[in-house]
Structures are given as structure tokens and as C-alpha cells.
C-alpha positions as CSV (number, residue, x, y, z in Angstrom):
1,M,84.8,82.9,-67.6
2,V,85.8,85.6,-70.0
3,T,83.1,86.6,-72.6
4,T,84.6,86.6,-76.1
5,I,83.4,89.4,-78.4
6,P,84.8,89.4,-82.0
7,P,87.3,92.3,-82.4
8,P,87.2,94.8,-85.3
9,A,88.6,93.4,-88.5
10,R,90.1,96.8,-89.5
11,A,91.9,96.5,-92.8
12,R,90.3,93.1,-93.4
13,A,86.8,94.4,-92.9
14,Q,84.3,93.8,-95.8
15,L,80.7,94.7,-96.3
16,S,79.0,94.0,-99.6
17,A,75.6,93.4,-101.1
18,A,75.0,91.8,-104.4
19,D,71.8,92.0,-106.5
20,V,69.6,92.3,-103.4
21,R,65.9,92.1,-103.9
22,I,63.1,92.3,-101.3
23,V,59.3,92.2,-101.9
24,R,56.5,93.5,-99.6
25,S,52.8,93.2,-100.2
26,G,53.5,92.2,-103.8
27,R,55.8,95.3,-104.5
28,A,59.5,95.2,-104.9
29,V,60.8,97.5,-102.3
30,L,64.4,96.9,-103.4
31,D,65.5,95.4,-106.7
32,G,69.0,94.8,-108.1
33,V,70.8,96.6,-105.3
34,S,74.6,96.2,-105.2
35,L,77.3,98.0,-103.3
36,A,80.7,97.2,-101.7
37,V,81.8,99.1,-98.5
38,S,85.4,99.0,-97.7
39,P,87.4,100.7,-94.9
40,G,87.7,104.4,-95.7
41,S,84.7,104.4,-98.1
42,R,81.7,106.5,-97.2
43,W,78.4,105.7,-99.0
44,G,75.4,108.1,-99.1
45,V,72.1,106.4,-99.8
46,V,69.3,108.7,-101.3
47,G,66.0,108.3,-102.9
48,E,62.3,109.3,-102.6
49,N,60.3,108.3,-99.6
50,G,59.3,104.6,-99.8
51,R,62.3,103.5,-101.9
52,G,63.6,101.2,-99.2
53,K,66.5,103.2,-97.8
54,S,66.0,102.1,-94.2
55,T,65.2,98.6,-95.4
56,L,68.6,98.4,-97.1
57,L,70.4,99.3,-93.8
58,Q,68.4,96.5,-92.0
59,I,69.6,94.1,-94.7
60,L,73.2,95.2,-94.5
61,A,73.1,94.9,-90.7
62,G,71.7,91.4,-90.9
63,T,68.4,92.1,-89.1
64,L,66.4,91.5,-92.2
65,A,67.0,88.8,-94.9
66,P,66.5,89.7,-98.5
67,D,64.3,87.5,-100.7
68,S,67.1,87.1,-103.2
69,G,70.8,88.3,-103.5
70,A,73.7,88.0,-101.1
71,V,75.2,90.0,-98.3
72,H,78.7,89.4,-97.1
73,R,80.1,90.8,-93.8
74,I,83.5,90.7,-92.1
75,G,84.0,93.0,-89.1
76,T,81.8,94.8,-86.5
77,L,78.8,96.9,-87.3
78,G,77.3,99.9,-85.5
79,V,73.8,100.7,-86.4
80,V,71.6,103.7,-85.6
81,E,68.0,103.7,-86.9
82,Q,65.6,106.6,-86.8
83,E,63.8,105.2,-83.8
84,M,65.4,103.8,-80.7
85,P,63.4,101.2,-78.8
86,V,63.6,101.6,-75.0
87,E,63.3,98.8,-72.5
88,V,61.9,99.4,-69.0
89,G,64.7,100.4,-66.6
90,A,67.2,101.3,-69.4
91,T,69.5,104.2,-68.7
92,V,72.0,106.3,-70.5
93,G,74.8,104.4,-68.7
94,G,73.2,101.1,-69.8
95,A,73.2,102.2,-73.5
96,V,76.9,103.2,-73.2
97,A,77.7,99.8,-71.5
98,Q,75.9,98.0,-74.3
99,E,77.7,99.7,-77.1
100,L,81.1,99.5,-75.3
101,A,80.7,95.8,-74.4
102,G,83.5,94.8,-76.8
103,A,86.0,97.3,-75.5
104,R,85.3,96.4,-71.9
105,A,85.5,92.6,-72.7
106,A,88.8,93.2,-74.3
107,L,90.2,95.0,-71.3
108,H,88.8,92.3,-69.0
109,A,90.4,89.6,-71.2
110,L,93.7,91.5,-71.2
111,E,93.6,91.7,-67.3
112,A,92.8,88.0,-67.0
113,S,95.7,87.0,-69.5
114,T,98.1,89.3,-67.7
115,A,97.4,87.5,-64.5
116,A,97.7,84.1,-66.2
117,L,100.9,85.1,-67.7
118,A,102.3,86.2,-64.3
119,D,101.3,82.8,-62.9
120,G,103.0,81.0,-65.8
121,A,99.9,79.3,-66.9
122,P,100.1,77.1,-70.1
123,G,99.2,79.2,-73.2
124,A,99.2,82.5,-71.4
125,E,101.5,84.2,-73.8
126,R,99.2,83.4,-76.8
127,Q,96.1,84.6,-74.8
128,F,97.9,87.7,-73.8
129,A,99.0,88.5,-77.3
130,A,95.4,88.0,-78.7
131,A,93.9,90.1,-75.9
132,L,96.4,92.9,-76.3
133,E,95.8,92.9,-80.1
134,A,92.0,93.1,-79.6
135,A,92.3,96.0,-77.0
136,E,94.6,97.9,-79.3
137,A,92.3,97.5,-82.3
138,L,89.5,98.9,-80.2
139,D,91.6,101.5,-78.5
140,A,89.6,100.2,-75.6
141,W,91.4,102.3,-72.9
142,D,90.0,105.5,-74.4
143,A,86.4,104.2,-75.3
144,D,84.5,105.8,-72.4
145,R,86.3,109.2,-72.9
146,R,85.4,109.1,-76.6
147,V,81.7,108.4,-75.7
148,D,81.8,111.2,-73.2
149,V,83.2,113.7,-75.8
150,A,80.6,112.6,-78.3
151,L,77.6,113.0,-75.7
152,E,78.8,116.5,-74.9
153,S,79.4,117.5,-78.6
154,L,76.1,116.2,-79.8
155,G,74.2,118.0,-77.1
156,A,73.1,114.6,-75.6
157,V,72.3,113.8,-71.9
158,T,75.6,113.1,-70.1
159,D,74.1,111.9,-66.8
160,R,74.5,108.1,-67.1
161,S,71.9,107.5,-64.5
162,R,69.1,109.1,-66.5
163,P,66.4,106.6,-67.5
164,L,66.0,106.6,-71.4
165,R,62.2,106.7,-71.1
166,E,62.5,110.1,-69.6
167,L,64.2,111.5,-72.7
168,S,62.6,112.7,-76.0
169,V,63.1,110.9,-79.2
170,G,65.7,113.3,-80.3
171,Q,67.6,113.0,-77.0
172,R,67.5,109.2,-77.2
173,Y,68.8,109.4,-80.7
174,R,71.8,111.6,-79.7
175,V,72.6,109.2,-76.9
176,R,72.7,106.2,-79.3
177,L,74.7,108.1,-81.9
178,A,77.3,109.2,-79.3
179,C,77.6,105.6,-78.1
180,L,78.1,104.3,-81.5
181,L,80.7,107.0,-82.5
182,G,82.7,106.1,-79.5
183,A,82.7,102.3,-80.0
184,G,85.1,102.0,-82.8
185,H,83.2,99.7,-85.1
186,D,84.5,98.7,-88.5
187,F,81.3,100.0,-90.2
188,L,78.7,102.6,-89.2
189,L,75.2,102.4,-90.7
190,L,73.2,105.6,-89.9
191,D,69.7,106.4,-90.8
192,E,69.1,110.2,-91.1
193,P,71.7,111.1,-88.4
194,T,71.2,114.9,-88.8
195,N,67.5,115.0,-87.9
196,H,68.0,115.9,-84.2
197,L,71.3,117.8,-84.3
198,D,72.0,121.6,-84.0
199,A,74.8,123.3,-85.8
200,A,77.5,122.3,-83.3
201,G,76.4,118.6,-83.4
202,L,76.3,118.6,-87.2
203,E,79.8,119.9,-87.2
204,F,81.0,117.3,-84.8
205,L,79.3,114.5,-86.7
206,T,80.6,115.6,-90.0
207,A,84.2,115.6,-88.7
208,R,83.8,112.2,-87.0
209,L,82.4,110.6,-90.1
210,R,85.2,112.0,-92.3
211,S,87.8,110.7,-90.0
212,H,86.3,107.3,-89.3
213,P,88.9,104.7,-90.5
214,G,86.2,102.1,-91.3
215,G,83.3,102.2,-93.8
216,V,80.2,104.4,-93.5
217,V,76.8,104.0,-95.0
218,V,74.5,106.9,-94.3
219,V,70.9,107.4,-95.4
220,S,70.2,111.1,-95.6
221,H,68.4,113.9,-97.3
222,D,71.0,116.4,-95.8
223,R,72.8,117.7,-98.9
224,A,75.5,119.4,-96.9
225,L,76.3,116.2,-95.0
226,L,76.4,114.2,-98.3
227,T,78.6,116.8,-99.9
228,E,81.1,116.9,-97.0
229,V,81.2,113.2,-96.2
230,A,80.1,110.8,-99.0
231,T,82.7,109.5,-101.4
232,S,80.0,107.5,-103.4
233,I,76.2,107.8,-103.7
234,L,73.7,105.0,-104.2
235,D,70.5,106.4,-105.7
236,L,67.6,104.0,-105.1
237,D,65.3,105.9,-107.4
238,P,65.1,103.8,-110.5
239,G,66.9,104.7,-113.6
240,R,65.9,104.1,-117.2
241,D,66.3,100.4,-116.8
242,G,64.3,100.4,-113.6
243,R,67.3,99.7,-111.4
244,P,69.2,101.7,-108.9
245,R,72.4,103.7,-109.8
246,A,75.8,104.1,-108.1
247,Y,77.8,107.3,-108.6
248,G,81.4,108.0,-107.8
249,D,83.1,111.4,-107.0
250,G,80.8,112.0,-104.0
251,F,77.6,114.1,-104.0
252,A,78.9,116.4,-106.8
253,G,79.5,113.4,-109.1
254,Y,76.0,112.1,-108.3
255,R,74.4,115.4,-109.2
256,A,76.2,115.8,-112.5
257,G,75.7,112.0,-113.4
258,R,72.0,112.1,-112.4
259,R,71.3,115.3,-114.4
260,A,73.2,114.0,-117.5
261,E,71.3,110.6,-117.4
262,L,68.0,112.4,-116.9
263,A,68.6,114.6,-119.9
264,R,69.5,111.5,-122.1
265,W,66.5,109.6,-120.8
266,E,64.1,112.5,-121.6
267,V,65.6,112.9,-125.1
268,E,65.2,109.2,-125.8
269,Y,61.6,109.2,-124.5
270,E,60.6,112.1,-126.5
271,Q,62.1,110.7,-129.7
272,Q,60.4,107.4,-129.2
273,Q,57.1,109.1,-128.6
274,A,57.5,111.3,-131.8
275,E,58.3,108.1,-133.8
276,V,55.3,106.2,-132.5
277,A,53.1,109.2,-133.2
278,R,54.5,109.4,-136.8
279,L,53.9,105.6,-137.3
280,T,50.5,105.8,-135.8
281,Q,49.5,108.6,-138.3
282,D,50.9,106.5,-141.2
283,L,48.9,103.5,-140.1
284,S,45.7,105.7,-139.9
285,R,46.2,107.0,-143.4
286,A,46.9,103.4,-144.7
287,Q,43.7,102.3,-143.1
288,D,41.8,105.2,-144.7
289,R,43.2,104.2,-148.1
290,L,42.1,100.6,-147.4
291,V,38.5,101.8,-146.8
292,T,38.4,104.1,-149.8
293,G,40.3,101.5,-152.0
294,W,37.3,99.3,-151.9
295,R,35.3,102.1,-153.5
296,P,37.3,103.3,-156.5
297,D,36.2,105.9,-158.9
298,K,32.9,105.2,-160.7
299,G,33.5,103.0,-163.7
300,T,36.5,101.2,-162.3
301,G,36.4,97.5,-163.2
302,K,36.1,94.6,-160.8
303,H,39.6,93.3,-161.9
304,Q,41.3,96.6,-160.9
305,R,39.5,96.6,-157.5
306,A,40.6,93.0,-156.9
307,T,44.3,93.7,-157.7
308,R,44.3,96.9,-155.7
309,A,42.9,95.7,-152.5
310,P,45.7,93.1,-151.5
311,A,48.3,95.9,-151.9
312,L,46.4,98.1,-149.5
313,V,46.0,95.4,-146.9
314,R,49.7,94.6,-147.0
315,A,50.4,98.3,-146.5
316,V,48.3,98.4,-143.4
317,H,49.9,95.1,-142.0
318,R,53.4,96.5,-142.7
319,R,52.6,99.8,-140.8
320,Q,51.1,97.7,-137.9
321,D,54.3,95.7,-137.7
322,E,56.4,98.9,-137.8
323,L,54.3,100.4,-135.0
324,Q,54.7,97.3,-132.9
325,R,58.5,97.2,-133.3
326,H,58.8,100.8,-132.5
327,A,56.8,101.0,-129.3
328,V,58.0,103.2,-126.6
329,T,60.4,101.1,-124.6
330,A,61.8,104.0,-122.4
331,P,59.8,104.4,-119.2
332,Q,58.5,107.8,-118.5
333,P,61.3,110.0,-116.9
334,P,61.0,111.3,-113.4
335,L,59.1,114.5,-112.8
336,R,61.0,117.8,-113.3
337,F,59.7,121.0,-111.5
338,R,58.7,123.9,-113.7
339,M,58.5,127.2,-112.0
340,P,55.6,129.3,-113.5
341,D,56.4,132.8,-114.8
342,L,55.9,135.1,-111.7
343,P,55.4,138.8,-112.4
344,A,57.7,141.7,-111.7
345,R,56.8,145.2,-110.7
346,P,60.1,147.1,-111.2
347,G,60.8,150.2,-109.2
348,V,58.0,149.6,-106.7
349,P,58.5,148.7,-103.1
350,L,56.3,145.7,-102.5
351,V,56.4,145.1,-98.8
352,V,58.0,147.6,-96.2
353,A,58.4,146.6,-92.6
354,D,59.4,149.5,-90.2
355,D,60.9,148.7,-86.9
356,V,58.7,145.7,-86.3
357,L,58.8,143.5,-83.2
358,V,56.7,140.7,-81.6
359,T,57.3,140.6,-78.0
360,G,58.6,137.3,-76.7
361,R,59.0,135.9,-80.2
362,M,61.6,138.2,-81.7
363,R,64.8,139.2,-80.0
364,H,65.3,142.6,-81.9
365,P,63.1,144.9,-83.9
366,V,63.5,144.5,-87.7
367,S,63.2,146.7,-90.8
368,V,62.8,145.1,-94.2
369,V,62.3,146.6,-97.7
370,I,61.2,144.1,-100.3
371,E,61.3,145.3,-103.9
372,S,60.5,143.5,-107.2
373,G,63.1,140.9,-108.0
374,S,64.8,141.3,-104.6
375,R,66.3,138.3,-102.6
376,L,66.7,137.8,-98.9
377,V,67.8,134.9,-96.7
378,I,66.5,134.9,-93.1
379,A,68.7,132.9,-90.8
380,G,68.9,132.0,-87.1
381,P,68.4,129.0,-84.8
382,N,65.1,127.6,-83.8
383,G,63.3,130.2,-81.7
384,A,65.0,133.2,-83.2
385,G,61.8,134.4,-84.8
386,K,62.1,133.5,-88.5
387,S,58.6,132.1,-88.9
388,T,57.2,135.0,-86.8
389,L,58.8,137.6,-89.1
390,L,57.4,135.9,-92.2
391,S,53.9,135.9,-90.6
392,V,54.4,139.6,-90.0
393,L,55.5,140.3,-93.5
394,I,52.6,138.4,-95.0
395,G,50.1,140.2,-92.9
396,E,48.9,137.3,-90.8
397,L,50.4,138.6,-87.6
398,A,50.3,142.1,-86.3
399,P,53.5,143.3,-84.7
400,D,53.5,144.7,-81.2
401,R,55.8,147.5,-82.4
402,G,56.3,149.2,-85.7
403,Q,54.2,148.8,-88.9
404,V,54.1,146.9,-92.3
405,R,53.1,148.5,-95.6
406,R,52.2,146.6,-98.7
407,G,51.2,147.8,-102.1
408,R,47.5,147.5,-102.7
409,T,47.8,145.3,-105.7
410,T,50.8,143.3,-104.4
411,R,50.4,139.5,-104.2
412,A,52.3,137.9,-101.5
413,R,52.2,134.2,-100.7
414,L,53.9,132.1,-97.9
415,L,55.0,128.4,-98.0
416,R,54.7,127.4,-94.3
417,Q,56.8,124.8,-92.6
418,E,54.0,122.3,-92.0
419,S,51.2,121.2,-94.2
420,P,47.6,121.9,-93.1
421,R,45.4,119.1,-91.9
422,A,44.7,116.7,-94.8
423,D,41.2,115.8,-95.8
424,A,39.4,113.3,-98.2
425,A,39.5,115.7,-101.2
426,S,42.0,114.7,-103.9
427,A,45.2,116.8,-104.6
428,A,43.5,118.1,-107.8
429,E,40.2,119.0,-106.0
430,A,42.1,120.7,-103.1
431,F,44.1,122.8,-105.6
432,A,41.1,123.7,-107.7
433,A,39.1,124.8,-104.6
434,H,42.1,127.0,-103.5
435,V,42.2,128.6,-106.9
436,R,38.4,129.3,-106.9
437,A,38.8,130.9,-103.5
438,L,41.5,133.2,-104.8
439,V,39.5,134.2,-107.8
440,R,36.4,134.9,-105.8
441,A,38.4,137.0,-103.3
442,G,39.8,139.1,-106.2
443,A,43.4,138.1,-105.4
444,V,44.0,137.1,-109.0
445,A,42.1,137.1,-112.3
446,E,41.0,133.7,-113.4
447,G,43.1,133.8,-116.5
448,E,46.3,134.5,-114.4
449,T,46.2,131.3,-112.2
450,V,48.6,128.4,-112.5
451,E,47.7,124.9,-113.7
452,L,48.7,122.2,-111.2
453,S,49.5,119.7,-114.0
454,G,52.0,122.2,-115.5
455,L,54.2,122.4,-112.5
456,G,55.8,119.0,-112.8
457,L,55.1,118.2,-109.1
458,F,52.6,115.3,-109.5
459,R,52.1,112.3,-111.8
460,P,48.6,112.2,-113.2
461,S,47.8,109.1,-111.1
462,D,48.6,111.0,-107.9
463,L,46.4,114.0,-108.7
464,H,43.3,112.1,-107.9
465,R,44.4,110.5,-104.6
466,P,43.0,111.8,-101.4
467,V,45.4,114.3,-99.8
468,R,45.4,112.3,-96.5
469,E,46.8,109.3,-98.4
470,L,49.7,111.3,-99.8
471,S,53.2,111.1,-98.3
472,M,54.6,114.0,-96.4
473,G,56.7,114.9,-99.4
474,Q,53.7,114.8,-101.7
475,R,51.7,117.0,-99.3
476,R,54.7,119.4,-99.3
477,R,54.5,119.5,-103.1
478,L,50.8,120.5,-103.0
479,D,51.6,123.2,-100.5
480,L,54.2,124.6,-102.9
481,A,51.7,124.5,-105.8
482,T,49.1,126.4,-103.7
483,A,51.7,129.0,-102.8
484,L,52.4,129.6,-106.6
485,A,48.8,129.3,-107.7
486,A,48.2,133.2,-107.6
487,R,51.5,134.0,-109.4
488,P,52.7,136.1,-106.4
489,H,54.9,139.2,-106.7
490,V,56.5,138.1,-103.4
491,L,57.2,134.5,-102.6
492,L,58.1,133.7,-98.9
493,L,59.4,130.2,-98.2
494,D,59.7,128.9,-94.6
495,E,62.1,125.9,-94.4
496,P,61.3,124.9,-98.0
497,T,63.6,121.8,-98.0
498,N,61.4,120.1,-95.3
499,H,60.3,116.6,-96.7
500,L,61.2,117.4,-100.3
501,S,63.4,115.1,-102.3
502,I,67.0,116.2,-103.2
503,A,66.2,116.4,-106.9
504,L,63.1,118.7,-106.3
505,V,65.1,120.9,-103.8
506,D,67.9,121.4,-106.4
507,E,65.3,122.3,-109.1
508,L,63.5,124.7,-106.8
509,T,66.7,126.4,-105.8
510,D,67.6,126.9,-109.5
511,A,64.1,128.4,-110.1
512,L,64.4,130.8,-107.2
513,H,67.6,132.2,-108.6
514,A,65.9,132.7,-112.0
515,T,62.3,134.0,-111.2
516,E,61.5,137.7,-111.5
517,A,59.5,137.7,-108.3
518,A,60.8,138.9,-105.0
519,V,61.9,135.9,-102.9
520,V,62.4,135.6,-99.1
521,V,63.7,132.3,-97.6
522,A,64.0,131.3,-94.0
523,T,66.0,128.2,-93.7
524,H,68.5,126.4,-91.4
525,D,69.4,124.0,-94.3
526,R,73.2,124.3,-94.6
527,Q,73.4,123.4,-98.3
528,M,70.5,125.9,-99.2
529,Q,72.3,128.6,-97.3
530,R,75.4,127.8,-99.4
531,D,73.4,127.8,-102.6
532,L,71.9,131.1,-101.7
533,A,75.2,132.7,-100.3
534,P,75.2,135.6,-102.8
535,W,71.8,136.7,-101.6
536,P,71.5,139.4,-98.8
537,R,71.3,137.6,-95.3
538,L,69.5,138.7,-92.2
539,D,70.6,136.7,-89.2
540,L,68.0,137.3,-86.4
541,L,70.2,136.2,-83.7
542,A,73.3,138.0,-84.8
543,C,71.8,141.6,-84.9
544,P,74.0,143.6,-82.6
545,A,72.4,145.8,-80.0
546,R,73.0,149.5,-80.5
547,A,73.2,151.7,-77.5
548,D,72.5,154.8,-79.5
549,G,69.1,153.5,-80.7
550,A,70.1,154.0,-84.3
551,G,67.5,151.6,-85.6
552,P,66.4,148.0,-85.9
553,C,68.0,145.2,-88.0
554,R,67.7,146.4,-91.5
555,T,68.0,144.9,-95.0
556,S,67.8,148.3,-96.7
557,S,68.3,151.9,-95.6
558,R,66.3,153.2,-98.6
559,D,62.9,154.9,-97.7
560,R,60.6,155.0,-100.7
561,E,57.1,156.2,-101.0
562,L,54.5,153.5,-101.3
563,T,50.8,153.6,-101.9
564,P,50.3,151.5,-98.7
565,E,48.0,149.0,-97.2
566,V,49.1,149.5,-93.7
567,V,49.2,146.9,-91.1
568,T,50.1,148.7,-87.8
569,G,51.2,147.2,-84.5
570,A,50.2,148.3,-81.1
571,G,52.8,151.0,-81.2
572,P,56.2,151.3,-79.6
573,A,56.4,148.5,-77.1
574,G,59.9,149.1,-75.9
575,P,62.9,146.9,-76.8
576,G,62.6,143.2,-77.0
577,P,63.3,141.0,-73.9
578,S,66.8,140.3,-74.8
579,A,67.8,143.5,-76.5
580,P,68.5,146.7,-74.6
581,G,67.8,148.7,-77.8
582,P,67.2,148.3,-81.5
583,A,70.0,147.2,-83.7
584,T,71.1,147.8,-87.4
585,V,72.7,145.5,-89.8
């Protein structure tokens, strides 16, 4: 018996959601969500953590029913969630076979109908035509080759006998993604597909999604992927009316539309607040007149008091009615990051690293000169030594070779990749303790510190929540606040886009361009690298080895005098393990 699997619908494919709502633990995770995915359309889904992005994919896929609203599907679906459950005994080959079941069933049906046609069986011509149409729709003959290409291009395990339980989460994800890209589904539903990919894998995925003839729905914080792939954006962060928003013209359209909407929202909110404040003041004055009206000047008669009082009462009631009618109806707008004023020290080298090398953690010796207002992007793949170099520059790690000099009064702060262990203290308490420690250490005067509430990183209600109850994104916001607390002359940021929302990353990037402090950024984020393209760039992997020993990787050839605080390494340790000699850029 031939197993029948529905073939792709191709041009007839439809996937739509109308006014979807789902409630969990008394809270609306999704409310009023609508979108229509057609062949050739590519939707990006964005929003803060907890907004229901993964939940929406489950509803579109049919694995979760909404509490209200409707979902309509015609065609086949391929779904990749962030986590891939693994059954005992499952292998890479089994995952491939499961995803290509439709293509293999189509080929089997074609083979069976061909034999029936040769035997002259009744209805064989109709069966053959249907089987051929299904096989052609799936391009079934090429399915296994497409999967093999995807496995190789994504850096996934290609040995089909390998048990999935032996693979890491990232390896399993790449296997699943490769299978899905080779299957030829009408619709692809992808949850954070760039999390486990290197540069080559990202390039391959981007190209495949752009060329996919069906529809795509991708949940992602990767701004580069959204810029290059998405034709429409669904923003699950609520707008002024509390509902999600859809934007056309891709990621650029979303950014422009969101900024314009936020500006209108903020103006309306401020205008309503100002009007309410004015009416509140008018009411207070009317109430004061009512009180004093019962005590007119000495000698005033009872008749005058009796006729004056009702008019004052009516004035109070009229102003109370006005105040009620003009209550603030616009909800409070989303937070907007505000970079504090960071100081400049023109003409003074702040940090100078001469020929520094950490053996086994940096491939080449590096020299860096950081002056007031200077900019630098440190690039390179994982393991190239980006975080190591930042630790050397900040003075937390002594180099094995070379030395680091910093001005005695230079304040330098580092935003690390990962947050420290969270404790029971609230965000406000943790920040205040950090500021007190800075002041006690003499790192900054008490009047120079930054107020947490002035940064636009937290709502007042979140300031008093224990840090251990905050989301990863909120903890990252607290890390950024503590790095800015001392108003540093030099701000070093290690993968600053980790866990932050798209809106905050955009605002932070704009602030980094404008600040007077020196800024050093180590990042693999493709969009941030594009946004910082005018900045000088130091690629730790691309530093060419020099046979003449002319010097290390350099960002400046200037050698200025500095009243130094010297952090000296163990002295020349010879070239790094993969560099026959120092290099210059």
C-alpha cells in the first residue's frame, strides 16, 4: 500500500491568522494578532522577550490552538523551533528521512503508478499523472542532494549514522534546519534560526530564504537577517492602542514606521499630561476659592454669602467634570534609552597598549592607542581573542608580552558578554551598591555618578524586582547601567547586542556615535558592524604576519607621551602560537 502525503500547494498555498488571542495564567500572551503569509512573502516577527513570538509560530503550525481567532492553512509547513526534542535511537539519517518523507513517498508513488501503467491497470494513467505532478512539485529527485548541500553549508554533521543524542543543541539545530531547507515546503516557520550559525552558515541561510518560492515567517532579533530577508515585519510589542503592528517595506519600513509612531505617541502623551496638570491646578484653585468663599471679608452680609456659595460649588463641579473628561487616555510610551553625558579629555592618550600578547588566547601581538573621542571596532570569529584584548585594555588581565599604559585619572569601564550571577537584591539596590563602591574607591566623585532612573532602561515597577527575577534582557540593561555609572572616559563593549531588544540596540548605536567618550566595540553582529562601518576596524584574525618583524597589529602609529599607570606583562614571550612574527595593520 502506498502512503499518501499531501503535496505542496505552491501557488495555491495560504497561511493566515485573524485576530488571534491566547491567555496564559490570566495574562494575554497574544491579543489581536493578524497576518497573511502568501507564496513569496517573508515575514519577520519581532518583540521583547515574553511577547509570544514562539507561541505565535506554534499557533500558525497548528500545534497550539488559540483561545479565540482563526488560523487558515493550505499547503505544507516546515517548522524549526529553538529546541529540538530527541528520541532514543534517533540519528541524523532518521531526521533527514522524516523531513523528506513527502518526497520519498512521491517517488514511491510514481514508481508504483509507472508499473501499473505498464501493466495496463484501470485508472493507471490518472494515478501516474497525479504522482508525477506531486514529484515535480517537490522536485523529489533532488531532495537528498539539497539536504546534503544544506548540511555542509550550515556546518552540520553530515554522517547520517550519527545519533542525535551525541550532538550539541547547536549541532542538532543545524541538522534540523538543513533538513527543512531541503524538503521544499510551502511555508517555513523559523524560530531564531541564526543562533547557532557562523558567517558561512548565515550567508547560506540568507540566500536560501531569499530564494524560497513559498512563504517564510521568521522570529529573530538578528537585524541583518531581517534587513536582507523580510518583506514585512510584525511587531508584537503593543502600540498606542495596545495591539501589535504590521509594517511593510521590510525592516527599513518597520524602523521608520516605529520611530514615527513612537514620536507621535510621546507627543500625545505629554500633551495629555500637561492638560491634566493644568486642569488639576484649576480644580485646586476653585476648591481654595470655595473654602475662602464661605469666609468673606468682615462685614459681608448673610445674603451675599448665600448667593456666592452656589456659584463656587458649580465652578468646582465644572472643573471636576473637565478633569474627568480629559483624563490621560494614551498609555505610557515604551522606554527610550538616554545616554548620559560622558566626559572628554582632548589631546590626551587614555589607553596605550604596546605589542601586547596573551599566549594561547591571541594569535598576534596587538598595539592600540585610544584617545579621547576615538572609535574602534574589534572583529574576528569566536576564539580570535576579542574578549581577551578587552580584558587587557581594561587592566583585568596582564599580557604575557608587551605593556599597557593608562592615564592616572582615566576612567575606563567594560560591558562584558555575560551578566554576573544574580542575587536577591533589587535592580535599584544592586545599582546603588555599585555606585557606593565606586565612590568609596575614589573612582568617581559622588556628584558625577549617573542616576539609574535617568537612563530610560527600566520602568519604575521593575527597579524594585529582585535581579534574579529579571529576564536576560533586563539583566543586560542593568549591566549597561553599571558600566555607565562612573561616566567613563573610555567605554568598552563586548558583544553589546546580546539579549537586548532591537529598539534598544538601535538607540544604543545612535548614542555611541554621538558620545564624546572613547568607544571600543567587539562584536560579531553583522548589522552593528554595518552601522559602525565608518569606524576604524581591527580584525584579530586578519592581521597578516610580517617576516621583517615590523611590529604588531596596530590601530595607530602615533607614539605620544602619557603620564602612565603601567600594567606590564611578563616581557617578550615570543610570537604567538599561530604567528611566526608580529604583524601590522
